[in-house]
C-alpha positions as CSV (number, residue, x, y, z in Angstrom):
1,M,0.3,-311.2,-122.7
2,E,-3.2,-311.6,-121.0
3,S,-3.7,-308.7,-118.0
4,E,-3.7,-310.9,-114.9
5,I,-5.9,-308.3,-112.8
6,K,-8.3,-308.2,-115.7
7,K,-9.0,-312.2,-115.4
8,F,-8.9,-311.7,-111.6
9,Y,-12.1,-308.7,-112.0
10,K,-14.0,-310.8,-114.5
11,N,-17.6,-311.8,-113.0
12,K,-16.8,-309.8,-109.7
13,T,-19.2,-308.3,-107.4
14,I,-17.3,-305.6,-105.6
15,F,-19.1,-302.8,-102.8
16,L,-17.7,-299.7,-102.8
17,T,-18.2,-296.7,-100.1
18,G,-17.3,-293.1,-101.0
19,G,-18.0,-294.0,-104.8
20,S,-20.0,-290.5,-105.2
21,G,-16.2,-288.8,-104.1
22,F,-14.0,-287.6,-106.6
23,L,-11.4,-290.8,-106.5
24,G,-14.5,-293.4,-106.2
25,K,-16.0,-292.2,-109.4
26,V,-12.7,-292.6,-111.0
27,I,-12.5,-296.6,-109.4
28,I,-15.8,-297.1,-110.9
29,E,-15.4,-295.6,-114.3
30,K,-12.2,-297.6,-114.7
31,L,-13.9,-300.9,-113.8
32,L,-16.5,-300.5,-115.6
33,R,-14.3,-299.7,-118.7
34,A,-11.2,-301.6,-118.6
35,T,-12.8,-304.9,-116.7
36,D,-15.7,-307.2,-117.0
37,V,-17.0,-306.9,-113.7
38,K,-20.6,-308.3,-112.5
39,R,-21.8,-305.6,-110.5
40,I,-20.7,-303.2,-108.3
41,Y,-22.5,-302.3,-105.2
42,L,-22.5,-298.6,-104.4
43,L,-23.2,-297.3,-101.0
44,I,-24.9,-293.5,-101.3
45,R,-26.9,-291.3,-99.4
46,S,-29.6,-288.8,-100.2
47,K,-28.6,-285.6,-100.6
48,R,-29.8,-282.3,-101.0
49,G,-33.4,-283.2,-101.5
50,K,-32.1,-286.0,-104.4
51,D,-32.6,-289.7,-103.2
52,T,-29.9,-291.9,-104.5
53,Q,-31.5,-293.0,-107.9
54,E,-31.5,-289.2,-108.8
55,R,-28.0,-288.9,-107.7
56,F,-26.6,-291.4,-109.5
57,A,-28.7,-290.7,-112.8
58,Q,-26.6,-287.5,-112.7
59,W,-23.4,-289.3,-113.4
60,K,-24.6,-289.7,-116.9
61,T,-23.9,-286.0,-117.5
62,S,-20.6,-286.1,-116.2
63,S,-17.7,-285.8,-118.8
64,L,-15.8,-288.3,-116.9
65,F,-18.3,-291.3,-118.0
66,D,-18.2,-289.7,-121.7
67,V,-15.6,-292.3,-123.4
68,L,-17.4,-295.1,-121.4
69,L,-21.0,-294.7,-122.2
70,K,-20.0,-294.2,-125.8
71,S,-18.4,-297.6,-126.0
72,K,-21.0,-299.2,-123.3
73,P,-24.1,-297.7,-123.4
74,N,-26.1,-299.7,-120.8
75,I,-23.0,-300.2,-118.6
76,F,-24.3,-298.5,-115.7
77,D,-26.8,-301.2,-115.7
78,R,-24.0,-303.5,-113.6
79,V,-24.2,-300.7,-111.0
80,V,-26.6,-301.3,-108.4
81,T,-27.1,-298.3,-105.4
82,I,-27.6,-299.4,-102.1
83,A,-29.0,-296.5,-99.7
84,G,-26.9,-296.1,-96.8
85,D,-25.2,-293.1,-94.8
86,C,-21.6,-293.4,-93.2
87,Q,-23.0,-291.5,-90.0
88,E,-25.8,-293.9,-89.2
89,P,-25.8,-297.1,-87.1
90,D,-25.2,-300.2,-89.3
91,L,-24.2,-297.7,-92.1
92,G,-28.0,-296.9,-92.6
93,I,-28.1,-300.2,-94.8
94,S,-31.4,-302.2,-94.4
95,P,-31.3,-305.4,-93.2
96,K,-32.9,-306.8,-96.8
97,E,-29.6,-305.4,-98.6
98,R,-27.1,-306.3,-95.7
99,A,-27.9,-309.5,-96.2
100,L,-27.3,-309.4,-100.4
101,L,-24.0,-307.8,-99.8
102,T,-23.1,-310.4,-97.4
103,Q,-23.9,-313.2,-99.7
104,E,-22.7,-311.9,-102.9
105,V,-19.8,-309.2,-102.3
106,E,-16.1,-310.4,-103.2
107,L,-14.4,-307.1,-102.9
108,V,-14.8,-304.1,-100.9
109,V,-13.3,-300.8,-101.4
110,H,-13.8,-298.3,-98.8
111,S,-13.3,-294.9,-99.9
112,A,-16.1,-293.3,-97.9
113,A,-14.7,-290.1,-95.7
114,T,-15.3,-286.6,-94.9
115,V,-11.7,-284.6,-95.8
116,N,-13.0,-281.4,-94.4
117,F,-10.2,-280.7,-91.9
118,A,-12.6,-278.4,-89.8
119,E,-15.1,-281.0,-89.2
120,P,-16.4,-281.1,-85.8
121,L,-14.9,-284.0,-83.8
122,H,-17.9,-286.4,-83.5
123,V,-19.0,-285.9,-87.3
124,A,-15.1,-286.9,-88.6
125,L,-15.1,-289.5,-85.7
126,D,-18.7,-291.1,-87.3
127,I,-17.9,-291.1,-90.9
128,N,-14.1,-291.7,-90.5
129,A,-13.6,-294.2,-87.9
130,S,-17.0,-295.6,-86.6
131,A,-17.7,-296.1,-90.1
132,T,-14.5,-298.2,-90.6
133,R,-15.2,-300.5,-88.0
134,Q,-18.6,-301.2,-89.6
135,M,-17.3,-301.8,-92.7
136,L,-14.9,-304.3,-91.2
137,Q,-18.0,-306.2,-89.2
138,L,-19.9,-306.2,-92.1
139,A,-16.8,-307.8,-94.4
140,K,-16.7,-310.3,-91.8
141,E,-20.0,-311.5,-92.7
142,M,-19.3,-311.8,-96.3
143,Q,-18.9,-315.4,-97.3
144,R,-17.0,-314.8,-100.5
145,L,-14.8,-311.8,-99.7
146,V,-11.3,-312.1,-101.0
147,A,-10.2,-308.5,-100.8
148,F,-10.6,-305.5,-98.4
149,V,-9.1,-302.3,-99.4
150,H,-9.2,-299.4,-96.9
151,V,-8.1,-296.1,-98.5
152,S,-6.8,-293.8,-95.9
153,T,-4.2,-290.8,-96.5
154,A,-0.5,-290.7,-96.9
155,F,-1.1,-287.5,-93.9
156,S,-2.7,-290.0,-91.6
157,N,0.6,-290.3,-89.3
158,C,1.6,-286.7,-90.2
159,V,2.7,-285.7,-86.8
160,I,6.0,-287.2,-88.1
161,H,7.9,-285.9,-91.4
162,H,9.5,-289.3,-92.7
163,I,6.9,-291.8,-92.9
164,K,7.3,-295.8,-93.8
165,E,4.6,-298.4,-94.7
166,R,3.9,-299.6,-91.4
167,F,1.2,-298.3,-88.5
168,Y,1.7,-296.1,-85.9
169,P,-0.4,-296.2,-83.0
170,E,2.4,-294.8,-80.6
171,H,1.1,-291.5,-82.2
172,L,-2.2,-291.5,-80.8
173,S,-2.9,-289.8,-77.1
174,C,-5.5,-292.8,-76.5
175,R,-6.6,-296.0,-78.3
176,V,-9.3,-295.8,-80.8
177,N,-11.7,-298.4,-78.9
178,K,-11.6,-295.9,-76.1
179,V,-12.3,-293.0,-78.3
180,L,-15.4,-294.4,-79.8
181,E,-16.4,-295.4,-76.5
182,L,-16.2,-291.7,-75.6
183,R,-18.4,-291.2,-78.4
184,E,-20.9,-293.3,-77.3
185,L,-20.9,-291.9,-73.8
186,L,-20.4,-288.2,-74.1
187,S,-22.8,-285.6,-75.9
188,T,-21.4,-284.2,-79.1
189,D,-20.5,-281.1,-77.6
190,M,-18.5,-282.3,-74.8
191,L,-16.9,-284.7,-77.1
192,D,-16.1,-281.8,-79.3
193,R,-14.5,-279.7,-76.4
194,M,-12.2,-282.6,-75.6
195,A,-10.8,-282.3,-79.2
196,P,-7.4,-280.1,-78.3
197,A,-6.5,-282.6,-75.7
198,L,-7.5,-286.0,-78.4
199,L,-5.6,-284.5,-81.2
200,D,-2.8,-284.1,-78.8
201,R,-0.2,-283.1,-81.8
202,F,-2.5,-283.9,-85.0
203,P,-3.4,-280.8,-86.7
204,N,-7.1,-281.5,-87.3
205,T,-10.0,-283.9,-87.0
206,Y,-9.5,-285.4,-90.3
207,T,-5.9,-286.7,-90.0
208,Y,-6.6,-287.7,-86.5
209,T,-9.5,-289.7,-87.2
210,K,-8.0,-291.3,-90.3
211,A,-5.2,-292.3,-88.0
212,L,-7.9,-293.7,-86.0
213,A,-9.3,-295.9,-88.4
214,E,-6.0,-297.5,-89.3
215,Q,-5.8,-298.5,-85.8
216,L,-9.2,-300.1,-86.0
217,V,-7.7,-301.9,-89.0
218,Q,-4.6,-303.2,-87.4
219,T,-6.5,-304.3,-84.1
220,E,-9.9,-305.2,-85.4
221,A,-9.8,-306.7,-89.0
222,G,-8.4,-310.2,-87.7
223,D,-7.8,-312.4,-90.5
224,L,-9.6,-310.8,-93.4
225,P,-7.5,-310.4,-96.3
226,V,-7.1,-306.6,-95.8
227,C,-4.7,-303.3,-97.0
228,I,-4.6,-300.0,-96.8
229,F,-4.0,-297.5,-99.3
230,R,-2.2,-294.1,-98.6
231,P,-2.4,-291.6,-101.4
232,G,-0.8,-288.2,-101.3
233,S,-3.1,-284.9,-102.4
234,I,-5.0,-286.6,-105.1
235,V,-5.6,-284.3,-107.8
236,A,-6.5,-284.2,-111.6
237,T,-6.3,-287.3,-114.0
238,S,-3.0,-287.7,-115.9
239,K,-4.2,-289.6,-118.6
240,E,-7.7,-291.7,-118.2
241,P,-9.9,-291.7,-118.9
242,V,-9.6,-288.1,-120.0
243,P,-6.4,-286.2,-119.0
244,G,-7.0,-283.4,-116.6
245,W,-10.5,-284.4,-115.3
246,I,-11.1,-283.1,-111.9
247,D,-14.5,-282.2,-110.1
248,N,-13.4,-280.6,-106.7
249,I,-11.4,-277.5,-105.2
250,Y,-9.5,-279.4,-102.6
251,G,-5.6,-279.1,-101.2
252,P,-3.2,-277.9,-103.7
253,I,-5.5,-277.5,-106.7
254,A,-7.3,-274.7,-105.0
255,V,-4.5,-272.7,-104.7
256,L,-3.5,-272.8,-108.6
257,Y,-7.5,-272.1,-109.2
258,G,-7.2,-269.0,-107.1
259,V,-4.4,-267.7,-108.5
260,S,-5.5,-268.2,-112.1
261,F,-8.6,-266.2,-111.4
262,G,-6.1,-263.4,-110.1
263,V,-8.0,-264.1,-106.7
264,L,-5.4,-265.4,-104.6
265,R,-2.1,-263.3,-104.8
266,V,-0.6,-264.5,-101.4
267,A,0.0,-267.6,-99.8
268,P,1.9,-269.0,-96.6
269,L,3.7,-271.5,-98.7
270,N,7.2,-273.4,-98.7
271,R,8.4,-273.3,-102.2
272,K,10.9,-275.6,-101.3
273,A,8.9,-278.1,-99.4
274,I,8.4,-281.4,-101.4
275,S,4.9,-281.5,-103.0
276,N,3.2,-284.9,-102.4
277,I,0.6,-284.7,-105.3
278,V,-0.6,-287.9,-107.0
279,P,-3.1,-287.9,-110.1
280,V,-6.5,-289.7,-109.7
281,D,-6.1,-292.3,-112.3
282,G,-2.6,-293.5,-110.9
283,C,-4.8,-293.7,-107.5
284,A,-7.7,-295.8,-108.9
285,N,-5.3,-298.2,-111.0
286,L,-2.9,-298.8,-107.4
287,V,-6.4,-299.4,-105.6
288,L,-7.4,-302.2,-108.2
289,A,-3.9,-303.6,-108.3
290,C,-3.3,-303.6,-104.5
291,A,-7.0,-305.5,-104.1
292,W,-5.8,-308.1,-106.9
293,R,-2.4,-308.6,-104.7
294,T,-4.1,-308.5,-101.6
295,A,-6.6,-311.7,-102.7
296,M,-3.5,-313.4,-103.9
297,E,-1.5,-313.3,-100.7
298,A,-4.3,-314.0,-98.9
299,T,-4.5,-317.2,-101.0
300,Q,-1.3,-318.3,-100.3
301,R,-1.3,-317.4,-96.6
302,K,-4.4,-320.0,-96.3
303,Q,-2.3,-322.5,-97.9
304,Q,0.8,-321.8,-95.8
305,V,-1.4,-320.9,-92.5
306,I,0.3,-317.4,-91.9
307,P,-1.4,-314.9,-90.2
308,A,-2.9,-312.5,-92.2
309,D,-1.1,-308.5,-91.9
310,A,-2.5,-305.5,-93.4
311,T,-0.3,-304.5,-96.2
312,I,-0.1,-300.6,-96.6
313,Y,0.6,-299.1,-99.7
314,N,2.2,-295.6,-99.5
315,Y,1.4,-293.8,-102.5
316,V,3.4,-290.5,-103.3
317,P,5.8,-288.9,-106.0
318,S,8.7,-291.2,-106.4
319,S,12.0,-290.0,-104.6
320,E,13.6,-290.6,-108.1
321,N,11.1,-288.0,-109.5
322,I,10.7,-285.6,-106.7
323,I,8.6,-282.3,-107.4
324,H,8.4,-279.1,-105.2
325,N,5.9,-276.7,-103.9
326,S,8.0,-274.3,-106.7
327,D,7.2,-276.6,-109.5
328,F,3.6,-276.8,-108.7
329,T,2.9,-273.0,-108.5
330,G,5.4,-272.3,-111.1
331,A,3.2,-274.4,-113.5
332,V,0.3,-272.1,-113.3
333,E,2.7,-268.7,-113.2
334,G,4.6,-270.0,-116.5
335,K,1.3,-271.2,-118.1
336,R,-1.0,-268.0,-117.4
337,H,-0.9,-267.1,-121.0
338,V,-1.3,-270.5,-122.4
339,F,-4.3,-271.4,-120.0
340,P,-5.8,-268.2,-119.4
341,M,-9.5,-267.9,-117.7
342,T,-11.9,-265.5,-119.4
343,Q,-13.4,-264.9,-116.0
344,A,-10.4,-263.8,-114.1
345,I,-10.4,-260.6,-112.3
346,W,-6.7,-259.6,-112.1
347,Y,-3.1,-260.5,-113.8
348,P,-2.5,-264.4,-112.4
349,F,0.6,-263.9,-109.8
350,L,1.5,-265.4,-106.2
351,H,3.6,-264.1,-103.7
352,T,4.6,-266.8,-101.1
353,T,6.2,-266.4,-97.3
354,T,6.8,-268.8,-94.7
355,I,6.0,-266.4,-92.1
356,P,2.5,-266.4,-90.5
357,W,2.5,-262.9,-89.5
358,L,3.7,-261.4,-92.7
359,F,1.5,-263.5,-94.5
360,K,-1.7,-261.9,-92.3
361,L,-0.1,-258.1,-93.0
362,A,0.4,-259.0,-96.9
363,T,-3.3,-260.2,-97.2
364,I,-4.1,-256.9,-96.0
365,F,-2.8,-255.2,-98.9
366,Y,-3.1,-258.0,-101.5
367,H,-6.6,-259.4,-100.7
368,L,-8.4,-257.1,-98.0
369,L,-8.0,-253.2,-99.5
370,P,-8.4,-254.5,-103.3
371,G,-11.5,-256.3,-101.9
372,Y,-13.2,-253.7,-100.1
373,L,-12.7,-251.4,-102.9
374,V,-14.3,-253.7,-105.5
375,D,-17.3,-254.6,-103.4
376,L,-17.8,-250.6,-102.5
377,L,-18.1,-250.2,-106.4
378,L,-20.6,-253.2,-106.5
379,R,-22.9,-251.6,-103.7
380,L,-22.8,-248.5,-105.2
381,R,-24.0,-249.7,-108.6
382,G,-26.5,-252.0,-106.6
383,Q,-24.9,-255.2,-106.6
384,K,-24.1,-257.9,-103.6
385,P,-20.4,-257.4,-102.6
386,R,-18.4,-260.6,-103.7
387,L,-15.0,-260.3,-102.8
388,I,-14.9,-260.2,-99.0
389,P,-16.9,-262.8,-98.1
390,I,-14.9,-264.8,-101.1
391,Y,-11.6,-264.0,-99.0
392,D,-13.5,-265.0,-96.1
393,K,-13.5,-268.4,-97.3
394,I,-10.1,-268.3,-98.4
395,H,-8.4,-267.0,-95.3
396,K,-10.2,-269.8,-93.2
397,N,-9.4,-272.5,-95.7
398,I,-5.6,-271.4,-95.6
399,D,-5.9,-271.4,-91.9
400,V,-6.3,-275.2,-91.5
401,L,-4.3,-276.1,-94.6
402,Q,-1.2,-273.9,-93.5
403,K,0.7,-276.7,-91.9
404,F,0.5,-278.9,-95.2
405,M,1.9,-275.8,-96.9
406,I,4.9,-274.8,-95.0
407,E,6.0,-278.2,-94.1
408,S,7.4,-281.1,-96.0
409,W,7.0,-285.0,-95.8
410,S,9.2,-287.8,-97.1
411,F,7.9,-291.1,-97.5
412,E,9.1,-295.0,-97.8
413,T,7.1,-297.1,-101.0
414,P,8.8,-300.8,-100.5
415,N,5.4,-302.2,-100.9
416,T,4.1,-300.1,-103.4
417,D,7.2,-300.1,-105.8
418,R,7.1,-304.4,-105.0
419,L,3.5,-304.4,-106.4
420,W,4.3,-302.4,-109.6
421,H,7.5,-305.0,-110.4
422,S,5.4,-308.0,-109.6
423,M,3.0,-306.7,-112.5
424,S,3.1,-308.0,-116.2
425,A,3.8,-306.1,-118.7
426,A,-0.1,-306.2,-120.1
427,D,-1.0,-305.0,-116.4
428,Q,1.6,-302.0,-116.1
429,L,0.1,-301.0,-119.2
430,E,-3.9,-301.2,-118.3
431,F,-3.1,-300.1,-114.8
432,E,-0.4,-297.8,-114.7
433,F,0.7,-296.1,-111.5
434,D,4.2,-295.6,-111.5
435,M,5.2,-292.5,-110.2
436,K,9.1,-292.9,-111.7
437,S,8.2,-292.3,-115.2
438,L,5.3,-289.3,-114.8
439,D,6.4,-286.4,-117.0
440,W,5.7,-283.7,-114.7
441,P,5.8,-280.7,-116.9
442,G,3.3,-282.8,-119.3
443,Y,1.0,-283.4,-116.4
444,F,0.8,-279.9,-115.7
445,D,-0.3,-278.5,-119.0
446,R,-2.9,-281.5,-118.7
447,A,-4.1,-280.3,-115.5
448,L,-4.3,-276.7,-116.3
449,F,-6.0,-277.5,-119.3
450,G,-8.7,-279.8,-117.4
451,M,-8.6,-277.2,-114.0
452,R,-9.8,-274.7,-116.5
453,T,-12.4,-276.9,-118.9
454,Y,-13.6,-278.7,-115.7
455,L,-13.9,-276.2,-113.0
456,G,-13.6,-272.9,-114.5
457,K,-16.3,-274.1,-117.4
458,E,-14.4,-272.3,-119.7
459,E,-14.8,-273.7,-123.4
460,P,-12.0,-275.7,-124.6
461,T,-11.7,-273.5,-127.6
462,E,-9.1,-272.0,-129.6
463,E,-11.6,-268.7,-129.5
464,S,-11.9,-269.0,-126.0
465,I,-8.2,-269.1,-125.0
466,R,-7.6,-266.0,-127.4
467,L,-10.5,-264.1,-125.4
468,G,-8.9,-265.0,-122.3
469,Q,-5.0,-264.4,-123.5
470,L,-6.4,-260.6,-124.6
471,K,-7.7,-260.2,-121.2
472,V,-4.7,-261.4,-119.1
473,N,-2.5,-259.2,-121.4
474,R,-4.8,-256.1,-120.5
475,F,-4.4,-256.9,-117.0
476,L,-0.8,-257.4,-116.9
477,I,-0.7,-253.4,-118.2
478,L,-2.9,-252.6,-115.5
479,H,-0.9,-254.8,-113.1
480,R,2.4,-252.9,-114.2
481,L,0.6,-249.3,-113.7
482,L,-0.4,-250.3,-110.8
483,Q,3.1,-251.3,-109.7
484,F,4.6,-247.9,-111.5
485,G,2.0,-246.0,-109.1
486,I,2.9,-247.8,-106.0
487,F,6.4,-246.9,-106.5
488,C,6.2,-243.5,-107.5
489,L,3.9,-243.1,-104.3
490,G,6.4,-245.0,-102.2
491,I,9.4,-242.5,-103.4
492,A,7.0,-239.3,-102.6
493,I,6.4,-240.4,-99.4
494,V,9.9,-241.1,-98.8
495,R,11.1,-237.8,-100.0
496,W,8.1,-235.9,-97.9
497,L,9.5,-237.7,-94.6
498,L,13.0,-236.5,-95.7
499,L,12.0,-233.0,-96.0
500,L,9.9,-233.4,-92.7
501,F,12.8,-234.3,-90.7
502,L,15.8,-233.1,-91.9
């Protein structure tokens, strides 16, 4: 049976923002490898002294595209970079290229965002909210548009703990149009000082501005054929194009990465909480599937003259295949001898607590004291201190992530489930995103191997693993000796106190 989705994408022209991000790259790779798209226009900005062409040229060296480039060496000819910036007026797109987009583009995937939880409010507003408004305005000028996918987050409404596939404007303290008016009227400093009042119950500027962006889609999309994709915490690929591929240390992966190196030893984490992680290749497949479905439904609505409402797709682990934080952290603890890091600085382990003050106390003994000791030795050897600067970054990141490490959310996914069941067997095989059938133990094996290979830059060889295992075993002996020494010291202190007071 022929794939309906592949047929849909044949000769299509697509405009994608956020293409240089984790999810964006995987979407582009999938489009080029599995479909016969005509053109992908990629909005990209200059960064760190490199222009758009230089940044795009670097993709050829990424392991993500190895499979693609081996089978289609010249496939990147179908990707055209559009110089722009989501913080600039009109997205920084030149009038000539804007005219090109309005004439040719048929599909839009808007995934550009700042995912920095500590981003100043004015920056998060510009990138996550104002840019969404400008994308909607641009889409209305596109003469051939059949679908617009807005990539949001499952945590855009994290002020509640059971989230349905609907809009939640009632949780915003101020309507999005008023907030964007304030952005125009006030200085950046004054607006940032207003952040606590505007955010209200939202824990950070990221989730708040993503909620505002959703309200923009709800109120300003008009009759655009639009849908919203809400993924959970996006982590390494499950299967394609290569298992376990990842290129960033965000969210839950940061915890596993820190534990694997023996750096992170204590964290504020609720092991009983549901872990809403999703593989990035599943996300890419669902984005492409919901664009197809949105286009199909828009055609039906035109025939029936039914007003277009944005369909929302929540994408999280299935309630029939749920996992908890204990499964996630247990994976690295259970596999520390299977996927060891040769660059580890101590034996991998993790103690957790849900009590904030207890976590702060524990960091003194598990992080700061060892860190100061190691850095003192480095200074004596004429080297720069390393651990305390690392722990400063870790603790700052934990402060902004703590809510998501301790609290738990549940989701309803009827639209996502309905989409999956509407797909043919061929489409389900080619664009798989079913979370009910995901084998979590097998996935964690692939993710840990990928983390070791792509983030840790460890060689994926038996020799490298053997050296890592030797190092972990040595650290285990030292770890047990240290535990025994601390135990003996504790006994000695207790005995001394008893002799002193009795």
